[in-house]
BAFI-244752 format. One record per residue: residue number from 1; x, y, z of N, C-alpha, C in turn; residue in one letter. Coordinates in steps of 0.05 Angstrom, whole numbers, plus 5000, padded with zeros to 4 digits. Layout:
<fidrens>
<fidren><num>NUM</num><n_x>X</n_x><n_y>Y</n_y><n_z>Z</n_z><ca_x>X</ca_x><ca_y>Y</ca_y><ca_z>Z</ca_z><c_x>X</c_x><c_y>Y</c_y><c_z>Z</c_z><residu>a</residu></fidren>
...
</fidrens>
This chain:
<fidrens>
<fidren><num>1</num><n_x>3626</n_x><n_y>6309</n_y><n_z>6329</n_z><ca_x>3621</ca_x><ca_y>6335</ca_y><ca_z>6331</ca_z><c_x>3647</c_x><c_y>6354</c_y><c_z>6336</c_z><residu>m</residu></fidren>
<fidren><num>2</num><n_x>3647</n_x><n_y>6372</n_y><n_z>6320</n_z><ca_x>3677</ca_x><ca_y>6387</ca_y><ca_z>6318</ca_z><c_x>3669</c_x><c_y>6421</c_y><c_z>6327</c_z><residu>r</residu></fidren>
<fidren><num>3</num><n_x>3689</n_x><n_y>6425</n_y><n_z>6340</n_z><ca_x>3683</ca_x><ca_y>6449</ca_y><ca_z>6355</ca_z><c_x>3709</c_x><c_y>6471</c_y><c_z>6342</c_z><residu>i</residu></fidren>
<fidren><num>4</num><n_x>3702</n_x><n_y>6493</n_y><n_z>6333</n_z><ca_x>3718</ca_x><ca_y>6513</ca_y><ca_z>6320</ca_z><c_x>3738</c_x><c_y>6520</c_y><c_z>6339</c_z><residu>s</residu></fidren>
<fidren><num>5</num><n_x>3761</n_x><n_y>6530</n_y><n_z>6330</n_z><ca_x>3782</ca_x><ca_y>6541</ca_y><ca_z>6347</ca_z><c_x>3772</c_x><c_y>6564</c_y><c_z>6360</c_z><residu>l</residu></fidren>
<fidren><num>6</num><n_x>3764</n_x><n_y>6586</n_y><n_z>6348</n_z><ca_x>3747</ca_x><ca_y>6607</ca_y><ca_z>6359</ca_z><c_x>3731</c_x><c_y>6600</c_y><c_z>6383</c_z><residu>r</residu></fidren>
<fidren><num>7</num><n_x>3713</n_x><n_y>6582</n_y><n_z>6379</n_z><ca_x>3690</ca_x><ca_y>6576</ca_y><ca_z>6402</ca_z><c_x>3712</c_x><c_y>6563</c_y><c_z>6423</c_z><residu>r</residu></fidren>
<fidren><num>8</num><n_x>3727</n_x><n_y>6548</n_y><n_z>6416</n_z><ca_x>3740</ca_x><ca_y>6537</ca_y><ca_z>6442</ca_z><c_x>3755</c_x><c_y>6557</c_y><c_z>6456</c_z><residu>a</residu></fidren>
<fidren><num>9</num><n_x>3771</n_x><n_y>6574</n_y><n_z>6444</n_z><ca_x>3784</ca_x><ca_y>6595</ca_y><ca_z>6457</ca_z><c_x>3766</c_x><c_y>6615</c_y><c_z>6473</c_z><residu>l</residu></fidren>
<fidren><num>10</num><n_x>3738</n_x><n_y>6624</n_y><n_z>6462</n_z><ca_x>3722</ca_x><ca_y>6637</ca_y><ca_z>6474</ca_z><c_x>3709</c_x><c_y>6623</c_y><c_z>6500</c_z><residu>y</residu></fidren>
<fidren><num>11</num><n_x>3705</n_x><n_y>6599</n_y><n_z>6500</n_z><ca_x>3698</ca_x><ca_y>6584</ca_y><ca_z>6525</ca_z><c_x>3719</c_x><c_y>6582</c_y><c_z>6543</c_z><residu>v</residu></fidren>
<fidren><num>12</num><n_x>3742</n_x><n_y>6579</n_y><n_z>6536</n_z><ca_x>3765</ca_x><ca_y>6577</ca_y><ca_z>6552</ca_z><c_x>3772</c_x><c_y>6604</c_y><c_z>6565</c_z><residu>s</residu></fidren>
<fidren><num>13</num><n_x>3769</n_x><n_y>6626</n_y><n_z>6550</n_z><ca_x>3771</ca_x><ca_y>6653</ca_y><ca_z>6565</ca_z><c_x>3750</c_x><c_y>6660</c_y><c_z>6584</c_z><residu>v</residu></fidren>
<fidren><num>14</num><n_x>3723</n_x><n_y>6650</n_y><n_z>6576</n_z><ca_x>3704</ca_x><ca_y>6653</ca_y><ca_z>6594</ca_z><c_x>3704</c_x><c_y>6638</c_y><c_z>6616</c_z><residu>s</residu></fidren>
<fidren><num>15</num><n_x>3712</n_x><n_y>6618</n_y><n_z>6623</n_z><ca_x>3715</ca_x><ca_y>6598</ca_y><ca_z>6646</ca_z><c_x>3741</c_x><c_y>6610</c_y><c_z>6661</c_z><residu>i</residu></fidren>
<fidren><num>16</num><n_x>3765</n_x><n_y>6616</n_y><n_z>6649</n_z><ca_x>3781</ca_x><ca_y>6629</ca_y><ca_z>6663</ca_z><c_x>3776</c_x><c_y>6655</c_y><c_z>6677</c_z><residu>v</residu></fidren>
<fidren><num>17</num><n_x>3755</n_x><n_y>6673</n_y><n_z>6664</n_z><ca_x>3749</ca_x><ca_y>6699</ca_y><ca_z>6675</ca_z><c_x>3726</c_x><c_y>6695</c_y><c_z>6692</c_z><residu>t</residu></fidren>
<fidren><num>18</num><n_x>3713</n_x><n_y>6677</n_y><n_z>6697</n_z><ca_x>3691</ca_x><ca_y>6668</ca_y><ca_z>6714</ca_z><c_x>3707</c_x><c_y>6660</c_y><c_z>6742</c_z><residu>i</residu></fidren>
<fidren><num>19</num><n_x>3722</n_x><n_y>6646</n_y><n_z>6738</n_z><ca_x>3743</ca_x><ca_y>6633</ca_y><ca_z>6760</ca_z><c_x>3757</c_x><c_y>6655</c_y><c_z>6769</c_z><residu>v</residu></fidren>
<fidren><num>20</num><n_x>3772</n_x><n_y>6673</n_y><n_z>6757</n_z><ca_x>3786</ca_x><ca_y>6694</ca_y><ca_z>6766</ca_z><c_x>3762</c_x><c_y>6714</c_y><c_z>6781</c_z><residu>c</residu></fidren>
<fidren><num>21</num><n_x>3741</n_x><n_y>6717</n_y><n_z>6770</n_z><ca_x>3720</ca_x><ca_y>6742</ca_y><ca_z>6781</ca_z><c_x>3714</c_x><c_y>6729</c_y><c_z>6806</c_z><residu>l</residu></fidren>
<fidren><num>22</num><n_x>3707</n_x><n_y>6706</n_y><n_z>6811</n_z><ca_x>3698</ca_x><ca_y>6691</ca_y><ca_z>6833</ca_z><c_x>3717</c_x><c_y>6686</c_y><c_z>6856</c_z><residu>g</residu></fidren>
<fidren><num>23</num><n_x>3742</n_x><n_y>6683</n_y><n_z>6849</n_z><ca_x>3765</ca_x><ca_y>6683</ca_y><ca_z>6871</ca_z><c_x>3780</c_x><c_y>6708</c_y><c_z>6877</c_z><residu>a</residu></fidren>
<fidren><num>24</num><n_x>3767</n_x><n_y>6731</n_y><n_z>6860</n_z><ca_x>3783</ca_x><ca_y>6755</ca_y><ca_z>6865</ca_z><c_x>3775</c_x><c_y>6770</c_y><c_z>6889</c_z><residu>g</residu></fidren>
<fidren><num>25</num><n_x>3752</n_x><n_y>6774</n_y><n_z>6900</n_z><ca_x>3745</ca_x><ca_y>6787</ca_y><ca_z>6925</ca_z><c_x>3755</c_x><c_y>6771</c_y><c_z>6948</c_z><residu>p</residu></fidren>
<fidren><num>26</num><n_x>3755</n_x><n_y>6743</n_y><n_z>6948</n_z><ca_x>3766</ca_x><ca_y>6732</ca_y><ca_z>6972</ca_z><c_x>3798</c_x><c_y>6730</c_y><c_z>6972</c_z><residu>t</residu></fidren>
<fidren><num>27</num><n_x>3809</n_x><n_y>6727</n_y><n_z>6950</n_z><ca_x>3838</ca_x><ca_y>6726</ca_y><ca_z>6947</ca_z><c_x>3856</c_x><c_y>6748</c_y><c_z>6953</c_z><residu>g</residu></fidren>
<fidren><num>28</num><n_x>3842</n_x><n_y>6772</n_y><n_z>6962</n_z><ca_x>3854</ca_x><ca_y>6794</ca_y><ca_z>6968</ca_z><c_x>3872</c_x><c_y>6797</c_y><c_z>6993</c_z><residu>i</residu></fidren>
<fidren><num>29</num><n_x>3898</n_x><n_y>6798</n_y><n_z>6990</n_z><ca_x>3920</ca_x><ca_y>6799</ca_y><ca_z>7014</ca_z><c_x>3912</c_x><c_y>6825</c_y><c_z>7033</c_z><residu>a</residu></fidren>
<fidren><num>30</num><n_x>3909</n_x><n_y>6818</n_y><n_z>7059</n_z><ca_x>3907</ca_x><ca_y>6835</ca_y><ca_z>7081</ca_z><c_x>3933</c_x><c_y>6842</c_y><c_z>7095</c_z><residu>r</residu></fidren>
<fidren><num>31</num><n_x>3937</n_x><n_y>6865</n_y><n_z>7107</n_z><ca_x>3960</ca_x><ca_y>6865</ca_y><ca_z>7126</ca_z><c_x>3948</c_x><c_y>6882</c_y><c_z>7153</c_z><residu>a</residu></fidren>
<fidren><num>32</num><n_x>3959</n_x><n_y>6875</n_y><n_z>7175</n_z><ca_x>3956</ca_x><ca_y>6886</ca_y><ca_z>7193</ca_z><c_x>3973</c_x><c_y>6908</c_y><c_z>7208</c_z><residu>a</residu></fidren>
<fidren><num>33</num><n_x>3971</n_x><n_y>6928</n_y><n_z>7201</n_z><ca_x>3998</ca_x><ca_y>6947</ca_y><ca_z>7206</ca_z><c_x>3988</c_x><c_y>6969</c_y><c_z>7226</c_z><residu>v</residu></fidren>
<fidren><num>34</num><n_x>3993</n_x><n_y>6968</n_y><n_z>7254</n_z><ca_x>3986</ca_x><ca_y>6988</ca_y><ca_z>7270</ca_z><c_x>3997</c_x><c_y>7016</c_y><c_z>7265</c_z><residu>p</residu></fidren>
<fidren><num>35</num><n_x>4010</n_x><n_y>7021</n_y><n_z>7245</n_z><ca_x>4023</ca_x><ca_y>7051</ca_y><ca_z>7240</ca_z><c_x>4005</c_x><c_y>7069</c_y><c_z>7222</c_z><residu>y</residu></fidren>
<fidren><num>36</num><n_x>4006</n_x><n_y>7094</n_y><n_z>7228</n_z><ca_x>3984</ca_x><ca_y>7119</ca_y><ca_z>7211</ca_z><c_x>4000</c_x><c_y>7117</c_y><c_z>7184</c_z><residu>p</residu></fidren>
<fidren><num>37</num><n_x>3981</n_x><n_y>7133</n_y><n_z>7165</n_z><ca_x>3995</ca_x><ca_y>7133</ca_y><ca_z>7140</ca_z><c_x>4013</c_x><c_y>7157</c_y><c_z>7141</c_z><residu>p</residu></fidren>
<fidren><num>38</num><n_x>4031</n_x><n_y>7163</n_y><n_z>7124</n_z><ca_x>4050</ca_x><ca_y>7183</ca_y><ca_z>7123</ca_z><c_x>4044</c_x><c_y>7206</c_y><c_z>7131</c_z><residu>p</residu></fidren>
<fidren><num>39</num><n_x>4050</n_x><n_y>7231</n_y><n_z>7145</n_z><ca_x>4038</ca_x><ca_y>7257</ca_y><ca_z>7143</ca_z><c_x>4043</c_x><c_y>7270</c_y><c_z>7119</c_z><residu>p</residu></fidren>
<fidren><num>40</num><n_x>4027</n_x><n_y>7293</n_y><n_z>7114</n_z><ca_x>4030</ca_x><ca_y>7310</ca_y><ca_z>7090</ca_z><c_x>4057</c_x><c_y>7315</c_y><c_z>7080</c_z><residu>n</residu></fidren>
<fidren><num>41</num><n_x>4064</n_x><n_y>7317</n_y><n_z>7057</n_z><ca_x>4090</ca_x><ca_y>7324</ca_y><ca_z>7046</ca_z><c_x>4111</c_x><c_y>7305</c_y><c_z>7056</c_z><residu>n</residu></fidren>
<fidren><num>42</num><n_x>4106</n_x><n_y>7277</n_y><n_z>7060</n_z><ca_x>4125</ca_x><ca_y>7256</ca_y><ca_z>7069</ca_z><c_x>4122</c_x><c_y>7237</c_y><c_z>7052</c_z><residu>t</residu></fidren>
<fidren><num>43</num><n_x>4146</n_x><n_y>7225</n_y><n_z>7041</n_z><ca_x>4145</ca_x><ca_y>7206</ca_y><ca_z>7021</ca_z><c_x>4133</c_x><c_y>7176</c_y><c_z>7038</c_z><residu>s</residu></fidren>
<fidren><num>44</num><n_x>4120</n_x><n_y>7166</n_y><n_z>7025</n_z><ca_x>4113</ca_x><ca_y>7142</ca_y><ca_z>7038</ca_z><c_x>4131</c_x><c_y>7117</c_y><c_z>7043</c_z><residu>p</residu></fidren>
<fidren><num>45</num><n_x>4159</n_x><n_y>7120</n_y><n_z>7025</n_z><ca_x>4179</ca_x><ca_y>7108</ca_y><ca_z>7027</ca_z><c_x>4196</c_x><c_y>7119</c_y><c_z>7050</c_z><residu>y</residu></fidren>
<fidren><num>46</num><n_x>4194</n_x><n_y>7135</n_y><n_z>7064</n_z><ca_x>4210</ca_x><ca_y>7150</ca_y><ca_z>7081</ca_z><c_x>4203</c_x><c_y>7141</c_y><c_z>7108</c_z><residu>d</residu></fidren>
<fidren><num>47</num><n_x>4202</n_x><n_y>7110</n_y><n_z>7115</n_z><ca_x>4192</ca_x><ca_y>7100</ca_y><ca_z>7138</ca_z><c_x>4207</c_x><c_y>7113</c_y><c_z>7162</c_z><residu>y</residu></fidren>
<fidren><num>48</num><n_x>4232</n_x><n_y>7118</n_y><n_z>7166</n_z><ca_x>4240</ca_x><ca_y>7124</ca_y><ca_z>7189</ca_z><c_x>4236</c_x><c_y>7150</c_y><c_z>7199</c_z><residu>q</residu></fidren>
<fidren><num>49</num><n_x>4222</n_x><n_y>7167</n_y><n_z>7180</n_z><ca_x>4211</ca_x><ca_y>7194</ca_y><ca_z>7190</ca_z><c_x>4181</c_x><c_y>7193</c_y><c_z>7201</c_z><residu>s</residu></fidren>
<fidren><num>50</num><n_x>4170</n_x><n_y>7173</n_y><n_z>7199</n_z><ca_x>4142</ca_x><ca_y>7167</ca_y><ca_z>7213</ca_z><c_x>4133</c_x><c_y>7138</c_y><c_z>7224</c_z><residu>y</residu></fidren>
<fidren><num>51</num><n_x>4147</n_x><n_y>7120</n_y><n_z>7215</n_z><ca_x>4139</ca_x><ca_y>7093</ca_y><ca_z>7225</ca_z><c_x>4149</c_x><c_y>7081</c_y><c_z>7247</c_z><residu>a</residu></fidren>
<fidren><num>52</num><n_x>4157</n_x><n_y>7097</n_y><n_z>7267</n_z><ca_x>4168</ca_x><ca_y>7090</ca_y><ca_z>7290</ca_z><c_x>4151</c_x><c_y>7087</c_y><c_z>7314</c_z><residu>h</residu></fidren>
<fidren><num>53</num><n_x>4142</n_x><n_y>7073</n_y><n_z>7332</n_z><ca_x>4134</ca_x><ca_y>7068</ca_y><ca_z>7354</ca_z><c_x>4151</c_x><c_y>7082</c_y><c_z>7380</c_z><residu>v</residu></fidren>
<fidren><num>54</num><n_x>4139</n_x><n_y>7101</n_y><n_z>7391</n_z><ca_x>4150</ca_x><ca_y>7115</ca_y><ca_z>7413</ca_z><c_x>4139</c_x><c_y>7098</c_y><c_z>7441</c_z><residu>t</residu></fidren>
<fidren><num>55</num><n_x>4155</n_x><n_y>7086</n_y><n_z>7452</n_z><ca_x>4150</ca_x><ca_y>7073</ca_y><ca_z>7479</ca_z><c_x>4123</c_x><c_y>7054</c_y><c_z>7475</c_z><residu>n</residu></fidren>
<fidren><num>56</num><n_x>4129</n_x><n_y>7033</n_y><n_z>7462</n_z><ca_x>4111</ca_x><ca_y>7012</ca_y><ca_z>7453</ca_z><c_x>4107</c_x><c_y>6988</c_y><c_z>7473</c_z><residu>g</residu></fidren>
<fidren><num>57</num><n_x>4122</n_x><n_y>6989</n_y><n_z>7496</n_z><ca_x>4123</ca_x><ca_y>6964</ca_y><ca_z>7516</ca_z><c_x>4094</c_x><c_y>6962</c_y><c_z>7530</c_z><residu>d</residu></fidren>
<fidren><num>58</num><n_x>4084</n_x><n_y>6938</n_y><n_z>7516</n_z><ca_x>4056</ca_x><ca_y>6930</ca_y><ca_z>7535</ca_z><c_x>4062</c_x><c_y>6909</c_y><c_z>7552</c_z><residu>c</residu></fidren>
<fidren><num>59</num><n_x>4081</n_x><n_y>6903</n_y><n_z>7560</n_z><ca_x>4085</ca_x><ca_y>6880</ca_y><ca_z>7579</ca_z><c_x>4069</c_x><c_y>6882</c_y><c_z>7606</c_z><residu>s</residu></fidren>
<fidren><num>60</num><n_x>4058</n_x><n_y>6904</n_y><n_z>7610</n_z><ca_x>4039</ca_x><ca_y>6909</ca_y><ca_z>7634</ca_z><c_x>4009</c_x><c_y>6905</c_y><c_z>7627</c_z><residu>s</residu></fidren>
<fidren><num>61</num><n_x>4005</n_x><n_y>6906</n_y><n_z>7600</n_z><ca_x>3980</ca_x><ca_y>6900</ca_y><ca_z>7590</ca_z><c_x>3960</c_x><c_y>6922</c_y><c_z>7584</c_z><residu>g</residu></fidren>
<fidren><num>62</num><n_x>3979</n_x><n_y>6944</n_y><n_z>7594</n_z><ca_x>3964</ca_x><ca_y>6971</ca_y><ca_z>7589</ca_z><c_x>3980</c_x><c_y>6987</c_y><c_z>7571</c_z><residu>a</residu></fidren>
<fidren><num>63</num><n_x>3967</n_x><n_y>7010</n_y><n_z>7554</n_z><ca_x>3984</ca_x><ca_y>7029</ca_y><ca_z>7538</ca_z><c_x>3998</c_x><c_y>7044</c_y><c_z>7551</c_z><residu>k</residu></fidren>
<fidren><num>64</num><n_x>4028</n_x><n_y>7048</n_y><n_z>7544</n_z><ca_x>4045</ca_x><ca_y>7064</ca_y><ca_z>7562</ca_z><c_x>4040</c_x><c_y>7093</c_y><c_z>7558</c_z><residu>p</residu></fidren>
<fidren><num>65</num><n_x>4047</n_x><n_y>7107</n_y><n_z>7576</n_z><ca_x>4038</ca_x><ca_y>7135</ca_y><ca_z>7574</ca_z><c_x>4061</c_x><c_y>7145</c_y><c_z>7552</c_z><residu>a</residu></fidren>
<fidren><num>66</num><n_x>4057</n_x><n_y>7167</n_y><n_z>7538</n_z><ca_x>4076</ca_x><ca_y>7178</ca_y><ca_z>7524</ca_z><c_x>4080</c_x><c_y>7161</c_y><c_z>7494</c_z><residu>g</residu></fidren>
<fidren><num>67</num><n_x>4060</n_x><n_y>7143</n_y><n_z>7491</n_z><ca_x>4065</ca_x><ca_y>7124</ca_y><ca_z>7467</ca_z><c_x>4048</c_x><c_y>7137</c_y><c_z>7445</c_z><residu>s</residu></fidren>
<fidren><num>68</num><n_x>4057</n_x><n_y>7131</n_y><n_z>7421</n_z><ca_x>4039</ca_x><ca_y>7136</ca_y><ca_z>7397</ca_z><c_x>4029</c_x><c_y>7113</c_y><c_z>7381</c_z><residu>n</residu></fidren>
<fidren><num>69</num><n_x>4020</n_x><n_y>7097</n_y><n_z>7396</n_z><ca_x>4007</ca_x><ca_y>7070</ca_y><ca_z>7390</ca_z><c_x>3977</c_x><c_y>7083</c_y><c_z>7382</c_z><residu>l</residu></fidren>
<fidren><num>70</num><n_x>3964</n_x><n_y>7073</n_y><n_z>7361</n_z><ca_x>3939</ca_x><ca_y>7080</ca_y><ca_z>7356</ca_z><c_x>3918</c_x><c_y>7075</c_y><c_z>7380</c_z><residu>p</residu></fidren>
<fidren><num>71</num><n_x>3896</n_x><n_y>7093</n_y><n_z>7380</n_z><ca_x>3877</ca_x><ca_y>7095</ca_y><ca_z>7406</ca_z><c_x>3867</c_x><c_y>7069</c_y><c_z>7407</c_z><residu>a</residu></fidren>
<fidren><num>72</num><n_x>3860</n_x><n_y>7055</n_y><n_z>7382</n_z><ca_x>3846</ca_x><ca_y>7032</ca_y><ca_z>7387</ca_z><c_x>3864</c_x><c_y>7005</c_y><c_z>7388</c_z><residu>n</residu></fidren>
<fidren><num>73</num><n_x>3892</n_x><n_y>7012</n_y><n_z>7396</n_z><ca_x>3912</ca_x><ca_y>6984</ca_y><ca_z>7391</ca_z><c_x>3902</c_x><c_y>6974</c_y><c_z>7421</c_z><residu>f</residu></fidren>
<fidren><num>74</num><n_x>3906</n_x><n_y>6949</n_y><n_z>7424</n_z><ca_x>3899</ca_x><ca_y>6930</ca_y><ca_z>7445</ca_z><c_x>3922</c_x><c_y>6918</c_y><c_z>7456</c_z><residu>d</residu></fidren>
<fidren><num>75</num><n_x>3933</n_x><n_y>6928</n_y><n_z>7477</n_z><ca_x>3962</ca_x><ca_y>6920</ca_y><ca_z>7488</ca_z><c_x>3957</c_x><c_y>6891</c_y><c_z>7501</c_z><residu>c</residu></fidren>
<fidren><num>76</num><n_x>3937</n_x><n_y>6877</n_y><n_z>7503</n_z><ca_x>3933</ca_x><ca_y>6853</ca_y><ca_z>7509</ca_z><c_x>3931</c_x><c_y>6832</c_y><c_z>7486</c_z><residu>t</residu></fidren>
<fidren><num>77</num><n_x>3933</n_x><n_y>6841</n_y><n_z>7465</n_z><ca_x>3932</ca_x><ca_y>6825</ca_y><ca_z>7440</ca_z><c_x>3960</c_x><c_y>6807</c_y><c_z>7437</c_z><residu>d</residu></fidren>
<fidren><num>78</num><n_x>3960</n_x><n_y>6782</n_y><n_z>7443</n_z><ca_x>3986</ca_x><ca_y>6769</ca_y><ca_z>7444</ca_z><c_x>3999</c_x><c_y>6769</c_y><c_z>7415</c_z><residu>y</residu></fidren>
<fidren><num>79</num><n_x>3985</n_x><n_y>6771</n_y><n_z>7392</n_z><ca_x>3996</ca_x><ca_y>6775</ca_y><ca_z>7366</ca_z><c_x>4017</c_x><c_y>6796</c_y><c_z>7362</c_z><residu>e</residu></fidren>
<fidren><num>80</num><n_x>4006</n_x><n_y>6821</n_y><n_z>7376</n_z><ca_x>4027</ca_x><ca_y>6844</ca_y><ca_z>7365</ca_z><c_x>4038</c_x><c_y>6854</c_y><c_z>7388</c_z><residu>y</residu></fidren>
<fidren><num>81</num><n_x>4041</n_x><n_y>6845</n_y><n_z>7411</n_z><ca_x>4053</ca_x><ca_y>6855</ca_y><ca_z>7437</ca_z><c_x>4070</c_x><c_y>6833</c_y><c_z>7446</c_z><residu>t</residu></fidren>
<fidren><num>82</num><n_x>4086</n_x><n_y>6842</n_y><n_z>7469</n_z><ca_x>4103</ca_x><ca_y>6824</ca_y><ca_z>7485</ca_z><c_x>4083</c_x><c_y>6824</c_y><c_z>7514</c_z><residu>n</residu></fidren>
<fidren><num>83</num><n_x>4062</n_x><n_y>6823</n_y><n_z>7511</n_z><ca_x>4045</ca_x><ca_y>6819</ca_y><ca_z>7537</ca_z><c_x>4037</c_x><c_y>6792</c_y><c_z>7540</c_z><residu>y</residu></fidren>
<fidren><num>84</num><n_x>4044</n_x><n_y>6781</n_y><n_z>7564</n_z><ca_x>4040</ca_x><ca_y>6752</ca_y><ca_z>7576</ca_z><c_x>4015</c_x><c_y>6753</c_y><c_z>7594</c_z><residu>a</residu></fidren>
<fidren><num>85</num><n_x>3993</n_x><n_y>6734</n_y><n_z>7590</n_z><ca_x>3974</ca_x><ca_y>6735</ca_y><ca_z>7606</ca_z><c_x>3981</c_x><c_y>6728</c_y><c_z>7637</c_z><residu>p</residu></fidren>
<fidren><num>86</num><n_x>3965</n_x><n_y>6743</n_y><n_z>7649</n_z><ca_x>3970</ca_x><ca_y>6738</ca_y><ca_z>7687</ca_z><c_x>3950</c_x><c_y>6716</c_y><c_z>7696</c_z><residu>l</residu></fidren>
<fidren><num>87</num><n_x>3957</n_x><n_y>6707</n_y><n_z>7717</n_z><ca_x>3930</ca_x><ca_y>6690</ca_y><ca_z>7725</ca_z><c_x>3904</c_x><c_y>6701</c_y><c_z>7730</c_z><residu>p</residu></fidren>
<fidren><num>88</num><n_x>3899</n_x><n_y>6725</n_y><n_z>7731</n_z><ca_x>3874</ca_x><ca_y>6735</ca_y><ca_z>7731</ca_z><c_x>3859</c_x><c_y>6740</c_y><c_z>7703</c_z><residu>a</residu></fidren>
<fidren><num>89</num><n_x>3876</n_x><n_y>6739</n_y><n_z>7680</n_z><ca_x>3861</ca_x><ca_y>6743</ca_y><ca_z>7657</ca_z><c_x>3852</c_x><c_y>6718</c_y><c_z>7646</c_z><residu>d</residu></fidren>
<fidren><num>90</num><n_x>3829</n_x><n_y>6724</n_y><n_z>7632</n_z><ca_x>3811</ca_x><ca_y>6699</ca_y><ca_z>7623</ca_z><c_x>3825</c_x><c_y>6683</c_y><c_z>7599</c_z><residu>p</residu></fidren>
<fidren><num>91</num><n_x>3847</n_x><n_y>6690</n_y><n_z>7588</n_z><ca_x>3858</ca_x><ca_y>6673</ca_y><ca_z>7570</ca_z><c_x>3892</c_x><c_y>6661</c_y><c_z>7582</c_z><residu>n</residu></fidren>
<fidren><num>92</num><n_x>3887</n_x><n_y>6663</n_y><n_z>7607</n_z><ca_x>3915</ca_x><ca_y>6652</ca_y><ca_z>7621</ca_z><c_x>3909</c_x><c_y>6625</c_y><c_z>7620</c_z><residu>f</residu></fidren>
<fidren><num>93</num><n_x>3928</n_x><n_y>6607</n_y><n_z>7609</n_z><ca_x>3931</ca_x><ca_y>6577</ca_y><ca_z>7611</ca_z><c_x>3959</c_x><c_y>6569</c_y><c_z>7633</c_z><residu>d</residu></fidren>
<fidren><num>94</num><n_x>3957</n_x><n_y>6555</n_y><n_z>7655</n_z><ca_x>3977</ca_x><ca_y>6550</ca_y><ca_z>7671</ca_z><c_x>3996</c_x><c_y>6531</c_y><c_z>7659</c_z><residu>p</residu></fidren>
<fidren><num>95</num><n_x>3986</n_x><n_y>6514</n_y><n_z>7640</n_z><ca_x>4004</ca_x><ca_y>6491</ca_y><ca_z>7626</ca_z><c_x>4021</c_x><c_y>6503</c_y><c_z>7603</c_z><residu>s</residu></fidren>
<fidren><num>96</num><n_x>4015</n_x><n_y>6530</n_y><n_z>7595</n_z><ca_x>4031</ca_x><ca_y>6539</ca_y><ca_z>7575</ca_z><c_x>4050</c_x><c_y>6559</c_y><c_z>7592</c_z><residu>v</residu></fidren>
<fidren><num>97</num><n_x>4041</n_x><n_y>6572</n_y><n_z>7611</n_z><ca_x>4059</ca_x><ca_y>6591</ca_y><ca_z>7625</ca_z><c_x>4077</c_x><c_y>6577</c_y><c_z>7640</c_z><residu>n</residu></fidren>
<fidren><num>98</num><n_x>4076</n_x><n_y>6557</n_y><n_z>7650</n_z><ca_x>4094</ca_x><ca_y>6542</ca_y><ca_z>7667</ca_z><c_x>4112</c_x><c_y>6526</c_y><c_z>7655</c_z><residu>t</residu></fidren>
<fidren><num>99</num><n_x>4109</n_x><n_y>6522</n_y><n_z>7625</n_z><ca_x>4121</ca_x><ca_y>6502</ca_y><ca_z>7607</ca_z><c_x>4151</c_x><c_y>6517</c_y><c_z>7600</c_z><residu>d</residu></fidren>
<fidren><num>100</num><n_x>4171</n_x><n_y>6506</n_y><n_z>7605</n_z><ca_x>4196</ca_x><ca_y>6518</ca_y><ca_z>7601</ca_z><c_x>4205</c_x><c_y>6516</c_y><c_z>7574</c_z><residu>p</residu></fidren>
<fidren><num>101</num><n_x>4186</n_x><n_y>6499</n_y><n_z>7558</n_z><ca_x>4195</ca_x><ca_y>6501</ca_y><ca_z>7524</ca_z><c_x>4182</c_x><c_y>6526</c_y><c_z>7515</c_z><residu>a</residu></fidren>
<fidren><num>102</num><n_x>4162</n_x><n_y>6541</n_y><n_z>7526</n_z><ca_x>4150</ca_x><ca_y>6563</ca_y><ca_z>7514</ca_z><c_x>4167</c_x><c_y>6589</c_y><c_z>7528</c_z><residu>e</residu></fidren>
<fidren><num>103</num><n_x>4166</n_x><n_y>6602</n_y><n_z>7505</n_z><ca_x>4190</ca_x><ca_y>6627</ca_y><ca_z>7509</ca_z><c_x>4174</c_x><c_y>6648</c_y><c_z>7516</c_z><residu>l</residu></fidren>
<fidren><num>104</num><n_x>4162</n_x><n_y>6652</n_y><n_z>7541</n_z><ca_x>4148</ca_x><ca_y>6672</ca_y><ca_z>7554</ca_z><c_x>4167</c_x><c_y>6687</c_y><c_z>7570</c_z><residu>c</residu></fidren>
</fidrens>
């Protein structure tokens, strides 16, 4: 059975399209950036004029006074802050906090 070049090309393009469309929605890169969008009449590339956090020290676990962190920012989220869990916290692990190899 002989397949024409046109048919083979059609099948190949169809398969690639189906695979790309199937992987497209799940393959989108996401970023977690706690900064607001730029103010009006400000270039989005002028980071120094709007993308600075004022008093973002979360070492106490609470949002500091005078901070411009977003209202929904969680100061106890270890991924974005310098907060170390305390013994009363549910995620406190004494084996981690007393290990000198951990940089807490």
